[in-house]
N, CA, C and O atoms as a printed pandas DataFrame, in Angstrom:
     atom_number atom_name residue_name chain_id  residue_number  x_coord  y_coord  z_coord
0              1         N          MET        A               1   -1.724   21.953    5.429
1              2        CA          MET        A               1   -2.372   21.169    4.401
2              3         C          MET        A               1   -1.519   21.250    3.055
3              4         O          MET        A               1   -1.061   22.322    2.659
4              5         N          THR        A               2   -1.354   20.156    2.442
5              6        CA          THR        A               2   -0.527   20.100    1.184
6              7         C          THR        A               2   -1.407   20.452   -0.027
7              8         O          THR        A               2   -2.624   20.265    0.001
8              9         N          THR        A               3   -0.788   20.947   -1.052
9             10        CA          THR        A               3   -1.514   21.195   -2.262
10            11         C          THR        A               3   -1.300   20.015   -3.184
11            12         O          THR        A               3   -0.303   19.303   -3.061
12            13         N          PRO        A               4   -2.230   19.795   -4.115
13            14        CA          PRO        A               4   -2.090   18.644   -5.009
14            15         C          PRO        A               4   -0.801   18.675   -5.837
15            16         O          PRO        A               4   -0.283   17.616   -6.191
16            17         N          ALA        A               5   -0.266   19.876   -6.155
17            18        CA          ALA        A               5    0.977   19.935   -6.911
18            19         C          ALA        A               5    2.188   19.499   -6.125
19            20         O          ALA        A               5    3.161   19.005   -6.694
20            21         N          CYS        A               6    2.135   19.679   -4.823
21            22        CA          CYS        A               6    3.261   19.243   -3.933
22            23         C          CYS        A               6    3.165   17.808   -3.575
23            24         O          CYS        A               6    4.205   17.171   -3.409
24            25         N          GLY        A               7    2.011   17.248   -3.442
25            26        CA          GLY        A               7    1.802   15.869   -3.034
26            27         C          GLY        A               7    1.899   15.754   -1.512
27            28         O          GLY        A               7    2.149   16.728   -0.802
28            29         N          LYS        A               8    1.695   14.545   -1.053
29            30        CA          LYS        A               8    1.764   14.255    0.364
30            31         C          LYS        A               8    2.866   13.255    0.687
31            32         O          LYS        A               8    3.343   12.551   -0.202
32            33         N          CYS        A               9    3.257   13.191    1.900
33            34        CA          CYS        A               9    4.240   12.218    2.322
34            35         C          CYS        A               9    3.683   10.872    2.183
35            36         O          CYS        A               9    2.492   10.661    2.413
36            37         N          TRP        A              10    4.556    9.884    1.789
37            38        CA          TRP        A              10    4.125    8.559    1.568
38            39         C          TRP        A              10    3.436    7.881    2.789
39            40         O          TRP        A              10    2.559    7.032    2.631
40            41         N          TRP        A              11    3.870    8.291    4.017
41            42        CA          TRP        A              11    3.316    7.668    5.209
42            43         C          TRP        A              11    1.898    8.167    5.511
43            44         O          TRP        A              11    1.261    7.653    6.429
44            45         N          LYS        A              12    1.403    9.124    4.788
45            46        CA          LYS        A              12   -0.002    9.578    4.930
46            47         C          LYS        A              12   -0.967    8.890    3.966
47            48         O          LYS        A              12   -2.160    9.194    3.928
48            49         N          SER        A              13   -0.416    7.952    3.187
49            50        CA          SER        A              13   -1.259    7.260    2.197
50            51         C          SER        A              13   -2.008    6.095    2.810
51            52         O          SER        A              13   -1.402    5.162    3.338
52            53         N          ARG        A              14   -3.345    6.155    2.738
53            54        CA          ARG        A              14   -4.142    5.070    3.264
54            55         C          ARG        A              14   -3.950    3.794    2.464
55            56         O          ARG        A              14   -3.975    2.694    3.016
56            57         N          THR        A              15   -3.760    3.946    1.169
57            58        CA          THR        A              15   -3.587    2.784    0.288
58            59         C          THR        A              15   -2.293    2.082    0.690
59            60         O          THR        A              15   -2.301    0.859    0.829
60            61         N          LEU        A              16   -1.211    2.776    0.879
61            62        CA          LEU        A              16    0.017    2.132    1.270
62            63         C          LEU        A              16   -0.083    1.453    2.676
63            64         O          LEU        A              16    0.484    0.380    2.887
64            65         N          TRP        A              17   -0.797    2.084    3.613
65            66        CA          TRP        A              17   -0.998    1.497    4.939
66            67         C          TRP        A              17   -1.814    0.185    4.834
67            68         O          TRP        A              17   -1.474   -0.827    5.448
68            69         N          VAL        A              18   -2.879    0.238    4.049
69            70        CA          VAL        A              18   -3.706   -1.028    3.919
70            71         C          VAL        A              18   -2.848   -2.142    3.336
71            72         O          VAL        A              18   -2.867   -3.280    3.805
72            73         N          ASN        A              19   -2.087   -1.778    2.287
73            74        CA          ASN        A              19   -1.249   -2.834    1.673
74            75         C          ASN        A              19   -0.080   -3.300    2.562
75            76         O          ASN        A              19    0.332   -4.460    2.524
76            77         N          ALA        A              20    0.426   -2.369    3.347
77            78        CA          ALA        A              20    1.497   -2.791    4.315
78            79         C          ALA        A              20    0.947   -3.726    5.350
79            80         O          ALA        A              20    1.600   -4.721    5.665
80            81         N          ILE        A              21   -0.226   -3.466    5.904
81            82        CA          ILE        A              21   -0.853   -4.316    6.889
82            83         C          ILE        A              21   -1.156   -5.679    6.270
83            84         O          ILE        A              21   -0.853   -6.723    6.848
84            85         N          ALA        A              22   -1.758   -5.644    5.084
85            86        CA          ALA        A              22   -2.013   -6.928    4.404
86            87         C          ALA        A              22   -0.792   -7.735    4.167
87            88         O          ALA        A              22   -0.791   -8.938    4.432
88            89         N          ALA        A              23    0.311   -7.096    3.651
89            90        CA          ALA        A              23    1.547   -7.826    3.513
90            91         C          ALA        A              23    2.132   -8.389    4.762
91            92         O          ALA        A              23    2.669   -9.496    4.761
92            93         N          ALA        A              24    2.035   -7.626    5.857
93            94        CA          ALA        A              24    2.494   -8.158    7.130
94            95         C          ALA        A              24    1.704   -9.373    7.598
95            96         O          ALA        A              24    2.259  -10.324    8.149
96            97         N          LEU        A              25    0.357   -9.317    7.360
97            98        CA          LEU        A              25   -0.446  -10.450    7.764
98            99         C          LEU        A              25   -0.206  -11.678    6.857
99           100         O          LEU        A              25   -0.266  -12.812    7.333
100          101         N          VAL        A              26    0.060  -11.464    5.582
101          102        CA          VAL        A              26    0.389  -12.529    4.679
102          103         C          VAL        A              26    1.743  -13.129    5.051
103          104         O          VAL        A              26    1.905  -14.349    5.007
104          105         N          ALA        A              27    2.713  -12.300    5.416
105          106        CA          ALA        A              27    4.032  -12.814    5.837
106          107         C          ALA        A              27    3.893  -13.605    7.119
107          108         O          ALA        A              27    4.497  -14.669    7.255
108          109         N          LEU        A              28    3.105  -13.106    8.065
109          110        CA          LEU        A              28    2.885  -13.799    9.334
110          111         C          LEU        A              28    2.225  -15.188    9.065
111          112         O          LEU        A              28    2.602  -16.194    9.666
112          113         N          GLU        A              29    1.266  -15.201    8.177
113          114        CA          GLU        A              29    0.624  -16.451    7.854
114          115         C          GLU        A              29    1.535  -17.400    7.131
115          116         O          GLU        A              29    1.483  -18.603    7.386
116          117         N          ALA        A              30    2.357  -16.920    6.253
117          118        CA          ALA        A              30    3.277  -17.774    5.521
118          119         C          ALA        A              30    4.357  -18.351    6.424
119          120         O          ALA        A              30    4.794  -19.483    6.215
120          121         N          SER        A              31    4.794  -17.594    7.421
121          122        CA          SER        A              31    5.884  -18.118    8.272
122          123         C          SER        A              31    5.397  -18.919    9.481
123          124         O          SER        A              31    6.125  -19.754   10.017
124          125         N          THR        A              32    4.141  -18.650    9.908
125          126        CA          THR        A              32    3.708  -19.356   11.102
126          127         C          THR        A              32    2.491  -20.220   10.897
127          128         O          THR        A              32    2.307  -21.213   11.601
128          129         N          GLY        A              33    1.659  -19.862    9.948
129          130        CA          GLY        A              33    0.425  -20.683    9.672
130          131         C          GLY        A              33   -0.604  -20.614   10.788
131          132         O          GLY        A              33   -1.398  -21.543   10.939
132          133         N          VAL        A              34   -0.618  -19.509   11.602
133          134        CA          VAL        A              34   -1.504  -19.434   12.686
134          135         C          VAL        A              34   -2.843  -18.702   12.343
135          136         O          VAL        A              34   -3.827  -18.834   13.071
136          137         N          LEU        A              35   -2.855  -17.973   11.286
137          138        CA          LEU        A              35   -4.108  -17.126   11.013
138          139         C          LEU        A              35   -5.220  -17.968   10.362
139          140         O          LEU        A              35   -6.353  -17.943   10.843
140          141         N          GLN        A              36   -4.939  -18.684    9.325
141          142        CA          GLN        A              36   -5.959  -19.397    8.553
142          143         C          GLN        A              36   -6.731  -20.393    9.434
143          144         O          GLN        A              36   -7.959  -20.409    9.347
144          145         N          PRO        A              37   -6.120  -21.192   10.244
145          146        CA          PRO        A              37   -6.888  -22.120   11.044
146          147         C          PRO        A              37   -7.745  -21.464   12.083
147          148         O          PRO        A              37   -8.697  -22.088   12.551
148          149         N          ARG        A              38   -7.467  -20.241   12.477
149          150        CA          ARG        A              38   -8.263  -19.535   13.486
150          151         C          ARG        A              38   -9.403  -18.739   12.902
151          152         O          ARG        A              38  -10.304  -18.291   13.610
152          153         N          LEU        A              39   -9.343  -18.567   11.552
153          154        CA          LEU        A              39  -10.434  -17.802   10.890
154          155         C          LEU        A              39  -11.383  -18.746   10.220
155          156         O          LEU        A              39  -10.979  -19.794    9.718
156          157         N          PRO        A              40  -12.673  -18.377   10.206
157          158        CA          PRO        A              40  -13.615  -19.186    9.468
158          159         C          PRO        A              40  -13.217  -19.215    7.974
159          160         O          PRO        A              40  -12.710  -18.228    7.443
160          161         N          VAL        A              41  -13.452  -20.342    7.320
161          162        CA          VAL        A              41  -13.067  -20.488    5.914
162          163         C          VAL        A              41  -13.561  -19.390    5.015
163          164         O          VAL        A              41  -12.817  -18.865    4.186
164          165         N          ASN        A              42  -14.783  -19.054    5.176
165          166        CA          ASN        A              42  -15.367  -17.961    4.333
166          167         C          ASN        A              42  -14.742  -16.624    4.608
167          168         O          ASN        A              42  -14.596  -15.838    3.672
168          169         N          LEU        A              43  -14.374  -16.317    5.790
169          170        CA          LEU        A              43  -13.736  -15.050    6.122
170          171         C          LEU        A              43  -12.378  -14.936    5.488
171          172         O          LEU        A              43  -12.030  -13.872    4.975
172          173         N          TYR        A              44  -11.602  -15.988    5.504
173          174        CA          TYR        A              44  -10.258  -15.922    4.911
174          175         C          TYR        A              44  -10.389  -15.696    3.398
175          176         O          TYR        A              44   -9.624  -14.909    2.839
176          177         N          ALA        A              45  -11.307  -16.343    2.741
177          178        CA          ALA        A              45  -11.577  -16.114    1.298
178          179         C          ALA        A              45  -12.104  -14.716    1.040
179          180         O          ALA        A              45  -11.710  -14.056    0.078
180          181         N          ALA        A              46  -13.006  -14.270    1.914
181          182        CA          ALA        A              46  -13.565  -12.889    1.730
182          183         C          ALA        A              46  -12.459  -11.844    1.857
183          184         O          ALA        A              46  -12.450  -10.861    1.115
184          185         N          LEU        A              47  -11.540  -12.045    2.777
185          186        CA          LEU        A              47  -10.404  -11.079    2.915
186          187         C          LEU        A              47   -9.568  -11.049    1.636
187          188         O          LEU        A              47   -9.111   -9.986    1.215
188          189         N          ALA        A              48   -9.370  -12.211    1.022
189          190        CA          ALA        A              48   -8.572  -12.305   -0.166
190          191         C          ALA        A              48   -9.288  -11.537   -1.313
191          192         O          ALA        A              48   -8.616  -10.932   -2.148
192          193         N          VAL        A              49  -10.568  -11.554   -1.359
193          194        CA          VAL        A              49  -11.314  -10.825   -2.396
194          195         C          VAL        A              49  -11.474   -9.354   -2.032
195          196         O          VAL        A              49  -11.523   -8.497   -2.915
196          197         N          ALA        A              50  -11.554   -9.058   -0.739
197          198        CA          ALA        A              50  -11.827   -7.674   -0.279
198          199         C          ALA        A              50  -10.599   -6.762   -0.526
199          200         O          ALA        A              50  -10.769   -5.589   -0.857
200          201         N          LEU        A              51   -9.400   -7.276   -0.371
201          202        CA          LEU        A              51   -8.223   -6.405   -0.583
202          203         C          LEU        A              51   -8.194   -5.706   -1.931
203          204         O          LEU        A              51   -7.990   -4.492   -1.944
204          205         N          PRO        A              52   -8.374   -6.349   -3.029
205          206        CA          PRO        A              52   -8.353   -5.630   -4.266
206          207         C          PRO        A              52   -9.501   -4.566   -4.371
207          208         O          PRO        A              52   -9.353   -3.498   -4.965
208          209         N          VAL        A              53  -10.610   -4.935   -3.770
209          210        CA          VAL        A              53  -11.787   -3.995   -3.760
210          211         C          VAL        A              53  -11.444   -2.775   -2.949
211          212         O          VAL        A              53  -11.712   -1.651   -3.373
212          213         N          ILE        A              54  -10.856   -2.977   -1.793
213          214        CA          ILE        A              54  -10.427   -1.876   -0.958
214          215         C          ILE        A              54   -9.374   -1.029   -1.641
215          216         O          ILE        A              54   -9.423    0.198   -1.551
216          217         N          ASN        A              55   -8.456   -1.627   -2.298
217          218        CA          ASN        A              55   -7.457   -0.870   -3.104
218          219         C          ASN        A              55   -8.124   -0.046   -4.166
219          220         O          ASN        A              55   -7.755    1.116   -4.339
220          221         N          ALA        A              56   -9.087   -0.578   -4.893
221          222        CA          ALA        A              56   -9.757    0.155   -5.921
222          223         C          ALA        A              56  -10.550    1.352   -5.358
223          224         O          ALA        A              56  -10.540    2.437   -5.941
224          225         N          VAL        A              57  -11.227    1.145   -4.233
225          226        CA          VAL        A              57  -11.956    2.239   -3.604
226          227         C          VAL        A              57  -11.018    3.348   -3.161
227          228         O          VAL        A              57  -11.306    4.529   -3.356
228          229         N          LEU        A              58   -9.891    2.964   -2.561
229          230        CA          LEU        A              58   -8.958    4.006   -2.076
230          231         C          LEU        A              58   -8.306    4.730   -3.248
231          232         O          LEU        A              58   -7.973    5.914   -3.187
232          233         N          ARG        A              59   -8.138    3.947   -4.332
233          234        CA          ARG        A              59   -7.558    4.667   -5.525
234          235         C          ARG        A              59   -8.513    5.647   -6.103
235          236         O          ARG        A              59   -8.104    6.715   -6.559
236          237         N          VAL        A              60   -9.803    5.317   -6.102
237          238        CA          VAL        A              60  -10.819    6.297   -6.593
238          239         C          VAL        A              60  -10.861    7.532   -5.675
239          240         O          VAL        A              60  -10.998    8.657   -6.155
240          241         N          LEU        A              61  -10.744    7.321   -4.377
241          242        CA          LEU        A              61  -10.852    8.372   -3.387
242          243         C          LEU        A              61   -9.567    9.268   -3.372
243          244         O          LEU        A              61   -9.595   10.378   -2.840
244          245         N          THR        A              62   -8.467    8.778   -3.952
245          246        CA          THR        A              62   -7.177    9.473   -3.913
246          247         C          THR        A              62   -7.297   10.802   -4.687
247          248         O          THR        A              62   -7.780   10.831   -5.819
248          249         N          THR        A              63   -6.838   11.921   -4.038
249          250        CA          THR        A              63   -6.838   13.204   -4.719
250          251         C          THR        A              63   -5.464   13.810   -4.793
251          252         O          THR        A              63   -5.267   14.826   -5.459
252          253         N          GLN        A              64   -4.487   13.191   -4.104
253          254        CA          GLN        A              64   -3.123   13.783   -4.117
254          255         C          GLN        A              64   -2.086   12.727   -4.491
255          256         O          GLN        A              64   -2.218   11.544   -4.175
256          257         N          ALA        A              65   -1.051   13.205   -5.176
257          258        CA          ALA        A              65    0.056   12.321   -5.453
258          259         C          ALA        A              65    0.948   12.187   -4.255
259          260         O          ALA        A              65    0.830   12.940   -3.288
260          261         N          LEU        A              66    1.838   11.230   -4.317
261          262        CA          LEU        A              66    2.806   11.165   -3.243
262          263         C          LEU        A              66    4.078   11.844   -3.672
263          264         O          LEU        A              66    4.396   11.909   -4.859
264          265         N          LYS        A              67    4.809   12.355   -2.692
265          266        CA          LYS        A              67    6.056   13.005   -3.022
266          267         C          LYS        A              67    7.246   12.178   -2.593
267          268         O          LYS        A              67    8.389   12.588   -2.800
């Protein structure tokens, strides 16, 4: 277990993983256009609103810095 003074490895960050997955999905959508037509209109918009909320929650829950 790491101490707060030492920090944790970047790949253990939930915030970075959520953002990496979101970025990958956005890149997939931008290059192929396959996601939005397959998702209900409200779900696509809800996901766009949910990402900043998820980031805020994860930031509040964060207890360690990255090293």
